[in-house]
Structure formats: structure tokens, C-alpha cells
N, C-alpha and C positions, 0 to 999 in steps of 0.2 A: 511627573506626577509620582508620588510615593507609592511603594509597593507594600504588600502584606507579607511579612516574613516570620516563619516559625524558627525559633532558636531552641533546639532540644539538646540539653546537656545537663548531666548531674552535678556539674561544678557551677555553683551559683556565682562565684567570683568571675568566671569566664562569661557567664550570661550577662552579668551586670556591665562588665567592660565592653563587650561587643554590642550589647543593647544600646548603650550610650552612643557608640560610634555609628550604628545604623540609624538610630533616631535622629542623630545630628545630620544625616544625609536626607532626612525627610521621609523615612519609611516608618510604617507601623510594625512594631515587634511584639510577637506573642511568645512568651517564655514557657517552657515545659521542662520538668525534671526527670520524668519517667516516660517510657514508651507509651503507656496507656494515656497519660495526660496529653502527649503530643498527638495521638490518634484522635482523641476527643476534640482537640482544637481544630484539626483538619476537617472533621465531620461537621463542626458548627460554623466554620468560616471558610470562605473561598480564599485560599492562600496562593501567593505567586511563587514563593521559594521557601525551601526548608533547609536549614543548616543543621546537620546531624553530627553530634560529637559523642561517639560511643566510648565505652560501653554504658548501658543503663542498668539499674538494679533489677529490672524485671525481664529484660530480654537483650539479645545482642543487637547491635546497630545494623548488621547485615540482614538479619531476619526482619527487622523493622522496615528497612528500605524495600526488601523483597515483597512484604505484605502491602506496603503502600503502592508499589508499582502495579499490583493486580487491580487496584481500584482507581488509580489516578496516574495516567501515563504522561500528563502534560506538565505537572508541577516541576519546577526546576529544583534540583537537589545538589547541595554542596556538602561534601563529607570531610570532616576534620578528625584525623586520627590522633592517637596519643603520641606516636612517633613514626618516623619513616619506616622503621622495621615492622611496625604493626600493620601498616596499610599495604606493604609490598606484595604479600601473597594473594591479596584480593583485588589488586589494581585492575587487572584485565576484566574481571567479572563486574566490578563496580562501574567501570567506564563504558563497557560495551553492552553487557546483558541488562544491567540495572539503570543505565542512562544517567549516571552521575556526571554533572557538567563540570564541577570544580572539585579537585581532590588535593588536599593539603594536610599538614600535620602541625601539632603544637610543638613548640610555642609559635604563635603568629605575631606579627607586628600589626597592631590594630589598624593603622591607617592604610597599610598595604592590603590587608585582608578586606577592609571596607571597600577599597577601590576594586578588588577582585570580584566581590559580590555585585557591585554596581555594574561591572562589565557584562554580567550574565544577562542583563536586561537589554543589551544592544540588539538592534534589529538587523537591517540589511547591511549595515557597516560593521557587523560583528567582528570580522577578521581584522579589519583595520583598527578597531577599538582594542581588540586583544593585543595586537602588535604594539599599539601605543602604551597599553598598560604594562606589557612586558618590559618595554624600554624604561618606563618610570620605575617599575619595581626593581630592575637591575641597578639603576642609578641610586635609588634610595638605599638599597641594601649595601651598595658599595660605600656610601657615606657612613652607614651604621658600622660596617666592618672597619673602616678607617678609624672611627671614633673608638671602637673597642680596642684597637691597637695602641692608641695614644692615651687612653684613660689611665692606665697604671702610672705613666709619667706625670700626668696632671695631678693624681692623688699623691704621688711622691713629692712634687713641688709644693702641694698644699701642706704636707707633713712638715717640710722645712720651714714654711711660713708660720705654722702653728708653734713650732719649737721656738722660733725667734720671738714671736709675740708673747708666748708664755713666760719667757725670761724677762720681758720688759712690758708688763701689762699696761703701764701708764703711757706707752707710746701709741698714740692714736693712729699714726700712719701704718704701723705694723698690724694693728687690729683691722684697719681698713683693707690692707692687702689680703688678709685671711678671708674677710667677708666678701671681697670682690672675687677671689678665686672660687670660693664655695658657691657664690651666686651664679657664676658662669657654668660650673659643672651641674648645678641644680637645673638650670634652664635648658642647657643643651642636652645633657644626659636624659632628662625626663622627656624631652621632645623626640629623642631618638630611641626610646624604648627602655632606657636604663632607669626604671621607676624606683627601685629600692635605693639605688645610689642617689637619686634625686631627693628622696625623702630624707635620707641621712644628711645630705648637704644642707637641706633646709634647716635642720637642727643646728648644724655648725654655724650657719650664717646668722641665725637668730641669737645663738649663744654669744657670738662675738659682739653683736650689737649691744648686749646687756652688760658686758664686762666693765665698762667705765663706771657703772652705777653700783658695783658690788664691792664688798669688803675683801680684804686679802684672803681670808679663809674661804669666803664664798667663791671667789675667783678660782682658788686652787681646786675646789670641788668641781666647779663647772668645767675647768680645763681637763680634769680627768675624764669627765663624761664626753667631752669633745674628742679626746684621744681614742676612747672606746668606740665612738661612732665612726671615727676615721678607719679603725681596724675593720669594723663591720662593713664599711663602704668598700674597702679593698676586697673583702671576701665576696660581697654582693656583686662587685664589678666583675670578678673572675667567673662567678656563676652565670651572670647575665651575658657575659661575653661568650660562654659556652652555648647558651641558648641561641644567641645570634648565629654562632657557627652551625648549629643544627638547622636553623632556618635557611642559611645560605647553602647548606650541603646539597649538592646536586644541581645548583643553579650556576649559570655563568655570570660571574660578577667581575667586571673589569677593574683593574687597579689603576684608575685614571686620576688626574689631578682633582683637587677638591672643587675648584670652580674655574673651568676654562673660560675664555672670553665669551660672554653671552651674545647670542645672535641679536643683531640690531633690528631684524625684520624677517618676516616670512613672505616670500614673493612667489607667485605662480607664474611660470613661463610656459606659453603654449606655442608649440612648433611641431610640425610633422617630422622633422629631422631629429632622430634620437641621438645622433652623434653631436649635433649642436647642443641639445639639451644636456648631455653629459659634460660638455665643455663649460656650459653656464653653471652647472652644479659645482664643478671644481672651482670656478671663479668665485662662486658664492661662498664656498668653504673658506677660501682665502680671506674673504672680507666679512666673515661672521654673518652671512646671510643664508637663511634656510630657503632652499629652492624646492618648490613643489612642481614636478614635471607633468605635463599633459600633452598628448599628441593629437587628440581629437576634441571637437566641441563637446561631445557627450562626457568624455573623461574630465575635461576642464570643469564642467558644471558639477559633476559628481564630487570632485575633489574640493571645489569651492564650498560645497555643503559640509564636507567633513573637516577641513582644516580652516581655522580662522586666519584669513589673509590680510596683509597690510597693503598689497598692491598686486597688479597683474601686468605682465608684459605679453602682448599678443602679436604674433608674427603676421605680417601682411602676406597674402598668398598671391604671388605673381601679379598679373595685370587685372585680376578679378578679386578685389579685396572685400567684396560684399559679405562673404561668410565671416571674415574677421570682425567686420563692423557689427554683424548680427550677434556674434558671441560677446562682444564688448557690451552691447545693450542688454543681453540676457544676464550677464554677470551683475550689472548694476540693478537689475530688477529682482535679484535674489534678496530675501529678507536679511536686513542688516548690512547690505552692501550698496546702499544708495550712494554712499560717499566713498566708494572704493576707487582709488586713483588708478588710472590706466595709462599705459604707454604702448605705442605700436613699434614693432621691429620691422625693418625692411632690408632685403638684400640688395636692392637697387635704389635708384633715385626716387624718393617719396615726395609726392605732391603735398606740400605742407599746408596749403590752404584748402585742402579737400573738405568740402562741405559735410560729407558723411563722417569724416574723422572728427570734425568739430562737434557735430551733432551727437556722435557716440561717446564723446568725452575724453579725447586724447589730450593728456597733459604734457606728454613728451613724445618725441619721435627719435628713435635710435636706429643707427645703421649697423648692419652686419659687416664683418665679424665684430662681435661685442668684446671690447677690451675690459680688463679688470677695473681700471680707473673709471671708465665710463659707466660700468655697472654700479660701482659704489656711489658715484655722484647721482645717478638716476634714482637709486634706492633712497638715498638721503633726501632728495627732493620730494619723491612720492610719499615717503613716510611723514615728512614735515607738513604736507598738505592734507593728510588723512584726518578726517573729522569723525569722531565717534568710533575709532578703531579699537584695536586691542588695548586694554588699559596698561599704563606704564607705572610700575611700582618701584620705588626706591626703598631699599632696606639699609638703615644706618645702624650698625651694630659692630662693636669691635671684636666679637667672637665669630671667627670665620666659619667654624663648624655650625653654629646656630644659624647664622645668616644663610649658609648654603642649604641647610635643611628646609628653611622657610622658602627660599628661592625655588627649590626643586618642586615643592608643593604648588606654588603659584604658577610656575611655568607649565606644569602639567595641566593647568586649567586654561592655558592659552594666553597668559599674561606676559608682558615684556618686563623683565626684572633686572635691576642692576643693584649690586651690593656696594656699600661704602663702609670701609672699616675705620676710617679716620674722620671723625665728625668735624674737624677744623676745616675740611675741604668741601663742606656740604654746599655752600653757595656756588662755588665754581662748578661742581658736578651738576647741580640743578640747572645751571645755565646751559650746559650741553645736553642734559637729559631731563627736560621738564617733566616731572612725574604727575600722574593723576592722583596718587596717594603716597604718603610717606609712612613707613613703619619705623619707629624710632625707639631705640633702646634708652633706658634711663641711666643706668650705671655705666659710664664710659670714662676713660682716662682723660684728665685735663678739663673736661666740660661735661655737664650732665645733660641728659635729654631735655629736661625742663628748660635749661638755659638755651639750648638750640631752638626749641619751640618758640620761646619768647622772642628770640632774634628773628625768626622767620615771620612771625606775626607782625613785626615792625617793618617788613618789606611789603609794599602794596601788592606786588605780583603774587605773593604767597599767602595773603590774608585769608583766602577762602579755600586753601589746599586742605583736604582731609588729612589729619595727622592722628595716627593710632600708636599709642605707647606700648612697648613690649617691656614688661617689668616683672621681676620676682617679688617686688614690694607690693603686697596686697592690703596693707593696713589703710585705715581711713585717711590718715594724713597724706599718704602717697597718692591715693585716688583723688583727693581734693586738690593736691598740687598739680596733678596731671591736667585737671580742668582749668585751674587758675592760670596755668602757663599758656593756655590756648589750645590744648588737645581736644580732639573730638571723641576719643574712645581710648580704652586701654585693654590689653590682653595680659593675663598673668602667665609667667613662665613656671613650669614647662607648658608649652603651647599645645592645646588640642587642635589638631590640624583641621578637623571639620568646623570647629568654632572659628578658627582663623579665616577659612574660606568664606564662611557665612558673614562675618563682620566686615571683611574687606569688600565683598560684593554689595552688601547693604550700603556701606559708605560711598562706594563708587556710584551706585544707582542714585542715591540721594543727591550727590554733587552734580550728577548729570541732569537730574530733573530740575534742580534749582537753576542751573545754567540755562536750560531750555525755557523755563518759565519766564525768566527775565529777558531773554533775547528773541524768543521765537513765538510765532502766532500759533494758537492752539488748533485752529481749523486747518491751516495749510501746512504747518510744520516749517514754514520759511521764516527768515529773519523779519523782525518787526522794523518799522520805519527808523526808529532811533538807532538800533544796532546796525542796520544796513548802512545808514548814513555814515556812521563811524568807520565801517569797513571801506566804504566807497572813498572817503577822504584819504584813507591810507593808500588805496589803489592809485588814485590820481597823483598823490605825492610821489609814489614809487615810479609811475610813468614819467613824471617830470624829472626825477633824479636820473633815470636810466635813458631819458630821451626816447621813450617807447610810446606806442599808441595804446589806447583803451577805448572800449565802446560800451555804451549803456543803451538799454531799451526799456521804454515804458509800455506796458501792456494793459489793455482794458478789455474785459469780457463783453462781448457784443450783446446788446439788448438784455442786460442783466435784470433790470427792473421788470421787464416782461417775463423773464424766467421766474422770478419770485411771485409775480401776480398770477401767472398762468399755472405753474406747476407746484407752487408752495415754497415757503422759506427753507424748509428742510432740504428740498431738492436744490435750492440755490446754494446751501452750504455744501452739498455733495459736489456741485460743480466747482466751487472754490477749492475744495479738498482734492478733487481729481486733477485740477490744473497744478496745484502745489506738488502732488505726488509725481506727476509727469516731469515737472521742472527739476525735481530733486534727482531724478534718474537720468536726465539728459545733460549734455555739456560736461565741462570738466569739473572736477571736485573743487578746484580753487577759484572757479567762477562764482559770482555772488548772485543769490536769488532772494527776493524779499517780497512781502506783501506791503504795498505802499499805502493802502487804505481802501476800504470798501471792496470793489471788484477790480481795483488796480494792482498790478504787479510790476516789479522792476528787476531787471537783470543787468549784470556788469561783467565784462570780459576783458582779461588782460591780453595784451599783445595780439589782438584780433581786429581786423578792419570791419567797418560797418557793412561793406559789400559782402564779405564772407558770412558775417553773422546774419545778414538779411536772409540769405539763402538757407542757413541752418535753422533760423526761427520759422521760416516758411515751412520747412520740413516738420517742425514741431507743431505748427498750426494745422497741417494736414493730419497729423496723428491725433491731435486733440479733437478735431472736427468729426473723427470717426468713433469716438468713445460714446457708448450708449449710457445715457443717464436716465434714471427712473424717477418719475414724478411721485408725489405723495399718493396718488391714486393708482400707481402702477404703470402709467403711460410712459413709453420710451421717447426721448427727445435728444437732439444734438445741439451743440453750442460751438461758436467760433470766437475768435478774439481779433483785436486790431493792435498795432504797435507803431511806435515812433522811435527811430534810432538817432544817436548822436555820438560823435567820436572826439576824443582828445588827441591832439590839440586843435584839429581843423574846425570843430564846431563850438569850441569854448575851452578855456584853460582853467576854469573853476567848476566845482560841483554845481553851483547855482546856474552858471551859463549852460552847462550840459543838460541839466534838468529842464530848463526853460526851452531849449531847442528840441529835446525829445518830446516834451509835452505839446509843443506847437505841431510837430509832425504827427503825433498821435491824433490830434484834432483833425489834421489833414486827412488821415486814414479814415476816420469816421465820416468826415464830410464827403469823401469819395465813394462811400458805399460799404465801409467796414470790410472785415476779413482780408486784411492786407497789412503789410509792413512798409512804412515809408522811411526812406533814408535821406531824402533831400527835400528842401522846402518846396511846397506846392507840387511835388511829384510823387505819385503813389505807384508802388510796384505791386501788381496784381498776381495772384496765385495762378 
């Protein structure tokens, strides 16, 4: 939920800049130019945070904060000084006596400062959030610092290209080279805080595009203006580089590579042995896997709430693994983790057909000691079956600095990001890294983003992929071409990071909703009959190919008509929704769950026998029968279900034969008194 923020500064340009950043994050911003205006706003409105940038024309910032603290000790205060020298003498008083939570100085990098303000609203996880913010700020500043060092060379290269194009203005290739270089500096420099340089590059880019239509005299005049703008850009670059140095001053900024190998996943490992956890962490670093370590159940649940996870590895505890099974179930019950893949680790011989393990959702069983290769294979399998996990973003842009800055922002939001600098390899990369969204540059060597988009829309697999163009071309023709080629949206360079995040999240949410509406039942959240049948056919084909087994189970809610007639149709819907939610949290992520129709449900399990799954589903039946459902009049009631099992290949080798057998055994279960799961013809297994 957005907060109410006072922005008190006599500099209207700074107020406008930071006001846009904070409003882009969903906050309400109240601007004031003088101390008196700021005080009046605080008296009229209940504000959550005040950003104070002194001095003011009517009083000092220090006196203003001191007066405020006498009447309001709760409001969060952030102080922005004119320089590090200005705030140094008052640092101790501001932080301890006056309770200023955030102390920084101008110039600020808007996106970093916006993230710093956001972190002030963190609650119980404040320390962890602050640590994550510091990591992000360090990496972002490192990227900006690197760009400040290479910018003079980029401007020098541009100067040579301008000289070559000026001597032969009829050469369209030379003009295109100038335009492309200016375009890149404009987009990347602007996104990294070099705003004056970016504006000057925009003039050079636009001027180069006009050259072919001008007379010789007009060209000569425009070239002279271009050269002046280039000189201005060099001066602005030096000035803005000094400002970056001031921001970085006093901060630990590592001189690391632009873009190391991105982590392929974030996996939580739960084990009481800290030495083993350290070993797994080292193995993870070798394989580009972020390892989140936890030694207790409580710590595991807390970290699962803090870090977006792709999977969890839970150690089995000796001969009494019940605690591990309980933790696995609790993890899957956390909001957003219904489809979290789980694997169990064991130091000894693990009983692989353990009913509790199947019920808790074990997709893999791993043995200790854990080898690097086995960790990588396990991670790849678990991530591949993760449904609705962290979004995967592919950035296709030939400018490595720009792509790195965008990747850093998205990764800070928990997204898995991969960069592609060569658009000719996009189909191969997307085969290995199927993205949920593509950010696509327009101007690239050899092939334009529009051409890449049209090619992808011709591939059935990528026809519904959200594609957002990144372009410095903001004219009507470019926007129309973006949509004509099959794009969903476009973002102008330089990119405003808050706008980038908002558009990416909106596109991801819409794509997810469209997928769910076509494949999933609105009441239960499970696959609809058509979608389930397609997945089941694939599962049986896989079992045939691998000479493996598979099991299906048809489930029917007992006396459902009586539930509707006695307790009301809304209560009946709550029963269906309750069973759907329970099924979503139990069993493995790669098992299939569907609503077959009415009060009938269907399950399908890879590589599991019907004997094992009968016991696991009976365990589910016991859970379901203990759920309290509320009637329309408030009365509490309980419900059970019955089921029939069938296994491939023993009970049939086609989907039709398996469904016929399972349906026949479901009928046997009902005939025998309900509340039971039948796995053989005319034989019912009672609970």
C-alpha cells in the first residue's frame, strides 16, 4: 500500500524528479518549498515519511527537524544534504538525538534513492531488507562507475564516426553508424543517470536522421551544431562523472565484471548440520545456484517468506522424519508456494515409497554427501517443474551496459534474468531458457527488433509470449511498427526504472491470468478437463517411452447433492474450493490435479504405484474429512470423498482404458459405502 510522503526542498527541479520516482512506486507525494509550507502540510495530513533537503529560505533544516520531533516522534525522516561535507558535523545529532533514519547527500541517483526510501517502510525483516538494498545499491553504483570510466572513449569513438560521416554525407552507412552510436549512449547513459549526456545524444541522433533530406549548406550548418553538442556532451560527461564519484564516495563499490553468470535458481536447503550447509553453498556457487541456508523449521519458514524460492531441499532427520514431512507441508501452505518443488535429503537408505513423502510432495530423493553434479541435475529438474515461480525475463540488446542495468533492476525484484547480446541466437537461447517475457531492443546490428518479433510470432510456441520493445525511437511510425510486428508494449530509452518494473509486472500478470482462464477452473484453481486430458496424454506417452508406471485416481465428493440441498449452493462451492486448495498443496508439483466435472476430481502421478498412492490419498481423505465447512446459515459440517485408482500399464495402456477402469472402481467405492479408495475391481480398501 502506498505511503504519504512529504518532499521538502527549495529546489523545484529536485522535487519534480523525486516526486515522479516516488509516485511511480505508488506513494502520495506532498511537495513543499519552505519550512512553513512543510509544517502546514504535516498539521493538515497524517504523513508517514518526510524527506528534508535543506537549507530553506525561512529556517535551517536542522531547526525544522528539531521542532518537528517535539510534536511528532513517529514520523520517519530522511535527510538529504547538499554535500557530504555539509552533513558530516551534524551526523551524530541527526541520527541519534533527532532520529533521522536515512542520511544521504546530493547528487542522488533517483532509482537508488527511491529504493532507499522504500526500505524505510520494512517491518520485521528490516535488517534483511536493508542488507538486500545495500547489495543492490553497491552493484548499481559499480555499474554506473564503470560506465563513467568508458563514456569518454565512447564519445571519442562517436567523434571519429561524425568526422567520417561529415566528409561523406551521402554515405547512408556512415550516417547510420553515427545514429546508432548516439542512440546507445542516449539510452544507456540516461538510464544510468547521465541525463545531460543523454539529451545531447538525442539531438545528435535526430540530426543524423535528417541529414539525407537537407541541402549541402543546410547539412554543413547542422554538422556544426552536432559538433558543438558533442563538445557539450564531453563536458557534461565529465561533470556527471564527478557527481557519480561524489555519490560513490565513502561507499564500498566492488570493481567486478559487468555481468557474471546469472544464477539459474534460488534453492533453500534445510539441515541442522552447518558444515554440510556451507559445503552445499560452495557447490551452489560453482553451479550458479543461490543457496538459502536454514538450520531449523522456524528459520526455514521465515526465510521462505523473505526470499522468493524456486525449490527446497529438506534433510530427513534420522529414523524419525515426521518433522521434515511437516516442514515440507508447511512450506507448500505458504502463500505463493503451493507449487514449490521439494526434494528430500537423506544420509542413509531412504524408503522411496514412503507414503508420507509422497503425501508431502517429494519430487526427488537425494543421498548425502551431495555431489556438485547431482546438485545441478536436481536443481534443473526442480526448476523445470516449478509452476508459477519466479518470472524468467530475457533481455535481447546488443548494448551490454544497458542490458546489465536493466537486468540488475529486475533481479533486485526477484526475477530470473538472462541477457542476450546477439539477436541471431535468440531461438537457441529461448529453447534452453524459455522466458515468461522478452525485453527486445529495436536497433541492433544485422537484424532489427521488429524483424525478431515477427519471426517469433511465426513460431507457435512463442505466439502468446509478452514482448516489450526497448527503443529510443518514440515517433508515431516507430510505435505503430512495434505493434504491427506483434509487440505488446514499448518502453522509450532512457528507461525510467519504476516504469520498467510496473510495465513488466503488468504484462506478466496479464499473461498469467490469460493462461489460468483458459486452462484452470475458477472455483478450485485446478486444471479443467480439456487441459488435464492434454497433460495426461503426455504423461502416459512418457511412461510408455520410459517403460515406467503411472497412476490415476478419480475422486467424487460424497453426497454432494445433499450438501447443496442442506447447506446451500455457496457452501457447496466452498467444499469444492477447499478440496481444490488441499490438492494443490499436497503431492508433488509435477503430479496432475484437475476438476473432471461437477463434484468429480482427477489426479495423475508419475512413477508411482497405485498401492502407494492409495495410502497417500487415504491420508488426504483423512485431512479433508477434518476440515470445518460453514453452511450459508453458519452451521458447521464435514465432508468426505471416494475414489477409484488405475495404473499404467497393468490396468490399461491408453487414457481411455485407464479412465474406464478408475471410473468403475470409483463406482465400487460408492457402492461399498463411500469414504474409501478402491484399487482393484470389486475390492474396496477402507480407512
